[in-house]
DRENPA-3360 file (N, C-alpha, C; in nm, 2 decimals, always signed):
BEGIN
1 = MTFTDINF = -1.90/+1.47/-5.56/-1.80/+1.41/-5.63/-1.78/+1.26/-5.58 ~ -1.76/+1.17/-5.67/-1.74/+1.03/-5.64/-1.60/+0.99/-5.66 ~ -1.57/+0.87/-5.61/-1.43/+0.82/-5.63/-1.39/+0.81/-5.77 ~ -1.49/+0.78/-5.86/-1.46/+0.77/-6.00/-1.43/+0.90/-6.07 ~ -1.46/+1.01/-6.01/-1.44/+1.14/-6.06/-1.30/+1.20/-6.03 ~ -1.23/+1.13/-5.95/-1.09/+1.17/-5.91/-1.00/+1.17/-6.02 ~ -0.92/+1.27/-6.04/-0.81/+1.27/-6.14/-0.69/+1.21/-6.07 ~ -0.67/+1.08/-6.10/-0.56/+1.01/-6.03/-0.42/+1.06/-6.08;
9 = FAVLVAAL = -0.41/+1.12/-6.19/-0.28/+1.18/-6.23/-0.25/+1.29/-6.14 ~ -0.35/+1.38/-6.12/-0.33/+1.50/-6.03/-0.30/+1.45/-5.89 ~ -0.36/+1.34/-5.84/-0.34/+1.29/-5.71/-0.20/+1.23/-5.70 ~ -0.15/+1.16/-5.80/-0.02/+1.11/-5.80/+0.09/+1.22/-5.80 ~ +0.07/+1.33/-5.88/+0.16/+1.44/-5.89/+0.16/+1.51/-5.75 ~ +0.04/+1.53/-5.69/+0.03/+1.60/-5.56/+0.10/+1.52/-5.46 ~ +0.09/+1.38/-5.46/+0.16/+1.30/-5.36/+0.31/+1.31/-5.38 ~ +0.35/+1.30/-5.50/+0.49/+1.31/-5.53/+0.55/+1.45/-5.49;
17 = SSFMLGGI = +0.47/+1.56/-5.50/+0.52/+1.69/-5.46/+0.53/+1.69/-5.31 ~ +0.44/+1.63/-5.24/+0.45/+1.62/-5.09/+0.57/+1.55/-5.05 ~ +0.60/+1.44/-5.12/+0.71/+1.35/-5.09/+0.84/+1.43/-5.11 ~ +0.85/+1.50/-5.23/+0.97/+1.58/-5.26/+0.99/+1.70/-5.17 ~ +0.88/+1.77/-5.13/+0.88/+1.88/-5.04/+0.94/+1.83/-4.90 ~ +0.90/+1.71/-4.86/+0.95/+1.66/-4.73/+1.10/+1.63/-4.74 ~ +1.14/+1.58/-4.86/+1.29/+1.56/-4.88/+1.37/+1.69/-4.87 ~ +1.31/+1.80/-4.91/+1.38/+1.93/-4.91/+1.37/+1.98/-4.77;
25 = WYSKALFK = +1.25/+1.98/-4.71/+1.22/+2.05/-4.59/+1.30/+1.99/-4.47 ~ +1.31/+1.85/-4.47/+1.38/+1.78/-4.37/+1.52/+1.75/-4.41 ~ +1.58/+1.82/-4.50/+1.72/+1.80/-4.54/+1.81/+1.89/-4.45 ~ +1.94/+1.86/-4.47/+2.04/+1.95/-4.39/+2.03/+2.09/-4.44 ~ +1.99/+2.11/-4.56/+1.99/+2.25/-4.61/+1.88/+2.33/-4.54 ~ +1.78/+2.27/-4.48/+1.67/+2.34/-4.41/+1.67/+2.30/-4.26 ~ +1.59/+2.20/-4.23/+1.55/+2.18/-4.09/+1.60/+2.05/-4.03 ~ +1.68/+1.97/-4.10/+1.71/+1.84/-4.05/+1.77/+1.84/-3.91;
33 = NAWLESIG = +1.87/+1.92/-3.89/+1.94/+1.92/-3.76/+1.85/+1.97/-3.65 ~ +1.77/+2.07/-3.67/+1.68/+2.12/-3.57/+1.57/+2.02/-3.54 ~ +1.53/+1.95/-3.65/+1.42/+1.85/-3.63/+1.48/+1.73/-3.55 ~ +1.60/+1.68/-3.59/+1.66/+1.57/-3.52/+1.68/+1.60/-3.37 ~ +1.73/+1.72/-3.34/+1.75/+1.77/-3.20/+1.61/+1.77/-3.13 ~ +1.51/+1.82/-3.19/+1.38/+1.83/-3.13/+1.31/+1.70/-3.10 ~ +1.34/+1.60/-3.18/+1.28/+1.47/-3.16/+1.37/+1.37/-3.08 ~ +1.49/+1.42/-3.06/+1.58/+1.33/-2.98/+1.65/+1.22/-3.05;
41 = LTELDLHS = +1.66/+1.23/-3.18/+1.73/+1.13/-3.26/+1.86/+1.18/-3.32 ~ +1.94/+1.09/-3.37/+2.06/+1.13/-3.44/+2.06/+1.07/-3.58 ~ +2.16/+1.11/-3.66/+2.18/+1.06/-3.79/+2.19/+0.91/-3.79 ~ +2.26/+0.86/-3.69/+2.27/+0.71/-3.67/+2.14/+0.64/-3.65 ~ +2.05/+0.71/-3.58/+1.92/+0.65/-3.56/+1.84/+0.64/-3.69 ~ +1.86/+0.74/-3.77/+1.79/+0.74/-3.90/+1.84/+0.63/-3.99 ~ +1.97/+0.61/-3.99/+2.03/+0.51/-4.08/+2.00/+0.37/-4.03 ~ +1.96/+0.35/-3.90/+1.93/+0.22/-3.85/+1.78/+0.18/-3.88;
49 = AKPTLIFG = +1.71/+0.28/-3.92/+1.56/+0.26/-3.95/+1.55/+0.18/-4.08 ~ +1.43/+0.13/-4.11/+1.40/+0.06/-4.23/+1.35/+0.16/-4.33 ~ +1.43/+0.20/-4.42/+1.40/+0.31/-4.52/+1.28/+0.27/-4.61 ~ +1.28/+0.14/-4.66/+1.18/+0.10/-4.75/+1.04/+0.11/-4.68 ~ +1.03/+0.07/-4.56/+0.90/+0.08/-4.49/+0.87/+0.22/-4.46 ~ +0.96/+0.30/-4.42/+0.93/+0.44/-4.39/+0.89/+0.52/-4.51 ~ +0.97/+0.51/-4.62/+0.94/+0.59/-4.74/+0.82/+0.53/-4.81 ~ +0.80/+0.40/-4.81/+0.68/+0.34/-4.87/+0.55/+0.38/-4.80;
57 = ASFFLAMV = +0.55/+0.37/-4.67/+0.44/+0.42/-4.59/+0.41/+0.56/-4.60 ~ +0.52/+0.64/-4.61/+0.50/+0.79/-4.62/+0.44/+0.82/-4.76 ~ +0.48/+0.76/-4.86/+0.43/+0.78/-4.99/+0.28/+0.74/-5.00 ~ +0.25/+0.62/-4.94/+0.11/+0.57/-4.94/+0.02/+0.67/-4.86 ~ +0.07/+0.73/-4.75/-0.01/+0.82/-4.68/-0.02/+0.96/-4.75 ~ +0.08/+0.99/-4.83/+0.07/+1.11/-4.91/-0.04/+1.09/-5.02 ~ -0.04/+0.97/-5.07/-0.14/+0.94/-5.18/-0.28/+0.95/-5.11 ~ -0.30/+0.89/-4.99/-0.43/+0.90/-4.93/-0.47/+1.04/-4.90;
65 = SACVLSLF = -0.38/+1.12/-4.85/-0.41/+1.26/-4.83/-0.45/+1.34/-4.95 ~ -0.37/+1.31/-5.06/-0.40/+1.38/-5.19/-0.54/+1.33/-5.24 ~ -0.57/+1.21/-5.23/-0.69/+1.15/-5.28/-0.81/+1.21/-5.20 ~ -0.80/+1.22/-5.07/-0.91/+1.28/-4.99/-0.92/+1.43/-5.02 ~ -0.81/+1.49/-5.03/-0.81/+1.64/-5.07/-0.88/+1.66/-5.20 ~ -0.86/+1.57/-5.30/-0.92/+1.58/-5.43/-1.07/+1.56/-5.41 ~ -1.12/+1.47/-5.33/-1.26/+1.45/-5.31/-1.32/+1.57/-5.24 ~ -1.25/+1.63/-5.14/-1.29/+1.74/-5.07/-1.31/+1.87/-5.16;
73 = LGKEAGIG = -1.21/+1.89/-5.25/-1.21/+2.00/-5.34/-1.32/+1.99/-5.44 ~ -1.34/+1.87/-5.49/-1.44/+1.85/-5.60/-1.38/+1.88/-5.74 ~ -1.46/+1.86/-5.84/-1.41/+1.88/-5.98/-1.40/+2.02/-6.02 ~ -1.47/+2.11/-5.96/-1.48/+2.25/-6.00/-1.37/+2.34/-5.94 ~ -1.29/+2.29/-5.85/-1.20/+2.38/-5.78/-1.08/+2.42/-5.88 ~ -1.05/+2.54/-5.87/-0.94/+2.59/-5.95/-0.81/+2.60/-5.87 ~ -0.71/+2.67/-5.93/-0.58/+2.68/-5.86/-0.59/+2.75/-5.73 ~ -0.65/+2.87/-5.74/-0.66/+2.95/-5.62/-0.74/+2.89/-5.50;
81 = EGAFTGFA = -0.85/+2.83/-5.54/-0.93/+2.76/-5.44/-0.86/+2.64/-5.38 ~ -0.79/+2.56/-5.47/-0.72/+2.45/-5.43/-0.60/+2.49/-5.33 ~ -0.53/+2.59/-5.37/-0.41/+2.63/-5.29/-0.46/+2.69/-5.15 ~ -0.57/+2.77/-5.16/-0.62/+2.83/-5.03/-0.68/+2.72/-4.94 ~ -0.75/+2.63/-5.00/-0.81/+2.53/-4.91/-0.70/+2.44/-4.85 ~ -0.60/+2.40/-4.94/-0.49/+2.33/-4.88/-0.42/+2.40/-4.77 ~ -0.40/+2.53/-4.79/-0.33/+2.61/-4.69/-0.41/+2.61/-4.56 ~ -0.54/+2.63/-4.57/-0.63/+2.63/-4.45/-0.63/+2.50/-4.38;
89 = IGLFWVGS = -0.63/+2.39/-4.46/-0.63/+2.26/-4.40/-0.50/+2.24/-4.33 ~ -0.39/+2.27/-4.39/-0.25/+2.25/-4.33/-0.24/+2.33/-4.21 ~ -0.27/+2.46/-4.21/-0.25/+2.55/-4.10/-0.35/+2.53/-3.99 ~ -0.47/+2.52/-4.02/-0.57/+2.51/-3.91/-0.61/+2.37/-3.87 ~ -0.64/+2.28/-3.96/-0.67/+2.15/-3.91/-0.55/+2.07/-3.86 ~ -0.45/+2.06/-3.95/-0.33/+1.98/-3.91/-0.25/+2.05/-3.81 ~ -0.23/+2.18/-3.83/-0.16/+2.26/-3.73/-0.22/+2.26/-3.59 ~ -0.35/+2.27/-3.58/-0.42/+2.27/-3.46/-0.41/+2.13/-3.39;
97 = SLGLSYIF = -0.42/+2.03/-3.47/-0.41/+1.89/-3.42/-0.27/+1.86/-3.37 ~ -0.17/+1.90/-3.44/-0.03/+1.89/-3.39/-0.01/+1.97/-3.27 ~ -0.06/+2.09/-3.26/-0.05/+2.18/-3.15/-0.11/+2.11/-3.02 ~ -0.23/+2.06/-3.03/-0.29/+1.99/-2.92/-0.20/+1.88/-2.87 ~ -0.15/+1.79/-2.96/-0.07/+1.68/-2.92/+0.06/+1.73/-2.85 ~ +0.13/+1.83/-2.92/+0.26/+1.88/-2.87/+0.25/+1.94/-2.73 ~ +0.13/+2.01/-2.71/+0.12/+2.07/-2.57/+0.12/+1.96/-2.47 ~ +0.04/+1.86/-2.49/+0.03/+1.75/-2.39/+0.16/+1.67/-2.38;
105 = EQRPIKLF = +0.23/+1.65/-2.49/+0.35/+1.58/-2.49/+0.47/+1.66/-2.45 ~ +0.45/+1.79/-2.43/+0.55/+1.89/-2.39/+0.67/+1.89/-2.49 ~ +0.63/+1.89/-2.61/+0.73/+1.89/-2.72/+0.77/+2.04/-2.74 ~ +0.89/+2.06/-2.80/+0.94/+2.20/-2.82/+0.86/+2.27/-2.93 ~ +0.85/+2.40/-2.91/+0.78/+2.49/-3.01/+0.85/+2.48/-3.14 ~ +0.98/+2.46/-3.14/+1.06/+2.45/-3.26/+1.01/+2.33/-3.34 ~ +0.98/+2.22/-3.28/+0.93/+2.11/-3.35/+0.79/+2.13/-3.41 ~ +0.71/+2.20/-3.33/+0.58/+2.24/-3.38/+0.59/+2.33/-3.51;
113 = LINGGYHT = +0.67/+2.42/-3.51/+0.69/+2.51/-3.62/+0.75/+2.44/-3.74 ~ +0.84/+2.35/-3.72/+0.90/+2.27/-3.83/+0.79/+2.18/-3.89 ~ +0.73/+2.10/-3.81/+0.63/+2.01/-3.87/+0.50/+2.08/-3.92 ~ +0.45/+2.18/-3.84/+0.34/+2.25/-3.88/+0.36/+2.33/-4.01 ~ +0.48/+2.39/-4.02/+0.52/+2.46/-4.15/+0.52/+2.36/-4.27 ~ +0.58/+2.24/-4.25/+0.58/+2.15/-4.35/+0.44/+2.11/-4.40 ~ +0.35/+2.08/-4.30/+0.22/+2.04/-4.34/+0.14/+2.15/-4.40 ~ +0.16/+2.27/-4.36/+0.09/+2.38/-4.43/+0.13/+2.40/-4.57;
121 = LQFSLMGL = +0.26/+2.39/-4.60/+0.31/+2.39/-4.73/+0.27/+2.27/-4.81 ~ +0.28/+2.15/-4.75/+0.24/+2.03/-4.82/+0.10/+2.04/-4.87 ~ +0.00/+2.07/-4.79/-0.14/+2.08/-4.83/-0.16/+2.19/-4.93 ~ -0.09/+2.30/-4.91/-0.11/+2.42/-5.01/-0.06/+2.37/-5.14 ~ +0.05/+2.30/-5.15/+0.11/+2.26/-5.28/+0.02/+2.15/-5.34 ~ -0.03/+2.06/-5.26/-0.12/+1.95/-5.31/-0.25/+2.01/-5.36 ~ -0.30/+2.11/-5.29/-0.43/+2.17/-5.33/-0.41/+2.25/-5.46 ~ -0.29/+2.32/-5.47/-0.26/+2.39/-5.60/-0.25/+2.29/-5.72;
129 = IIGVWP = -0.18/+2.18/-5.70/-0.17/+2.09/-5.81/-0.30/+2.02/-5.84 ~ -0.38/+1.99/-5.75/-0.51/+1.93/-5.77/-0.60/+2.03/-5.84 ~ -0.59/+2.16/-5.80/-0.66/+2.26/-5.87/-0.63/+2.29/-6.01 ~ -0.50/+2.26/-6.05/-0.46/+2.27/-6.19/-0.53/+2.17/-6.28 ~ -0.55/+2.05/-6.23/-0.61/+1.94/-6.31/-0.74/+1.90/-6.24 ~ -0.84/+1.98/-6.25/-0.97/+1.94/-6.19/-1.03/+1.82/-6.25;
% end
């Protein structure tokens, strides 16, 4: 598969889904308080950050991830293959990489589960969406 074969509509929807999942996952309704506690930040710290830069860079990186996932899956991947491949990437590649870093950084297991869980769902969802529109 070449760059010209990518379905950019699917990539855009996949990136948006990742962005929206992050908004839900890291909200007060789910893991925001546990996440903040685990990283040592407060609500005030979040409000003093540059939201345009943070959200803009986050969306750009979600687009890059979705684009490369689309290249990896190829044109023939269906919903099941896309979702399973995304799940495997999130759980094993991203989760393992986070785990290695968190062990050496001595970060809490709670943070690993929150972030690893997000990335597993993120890539599963992106793979499913890309698989819908091969």
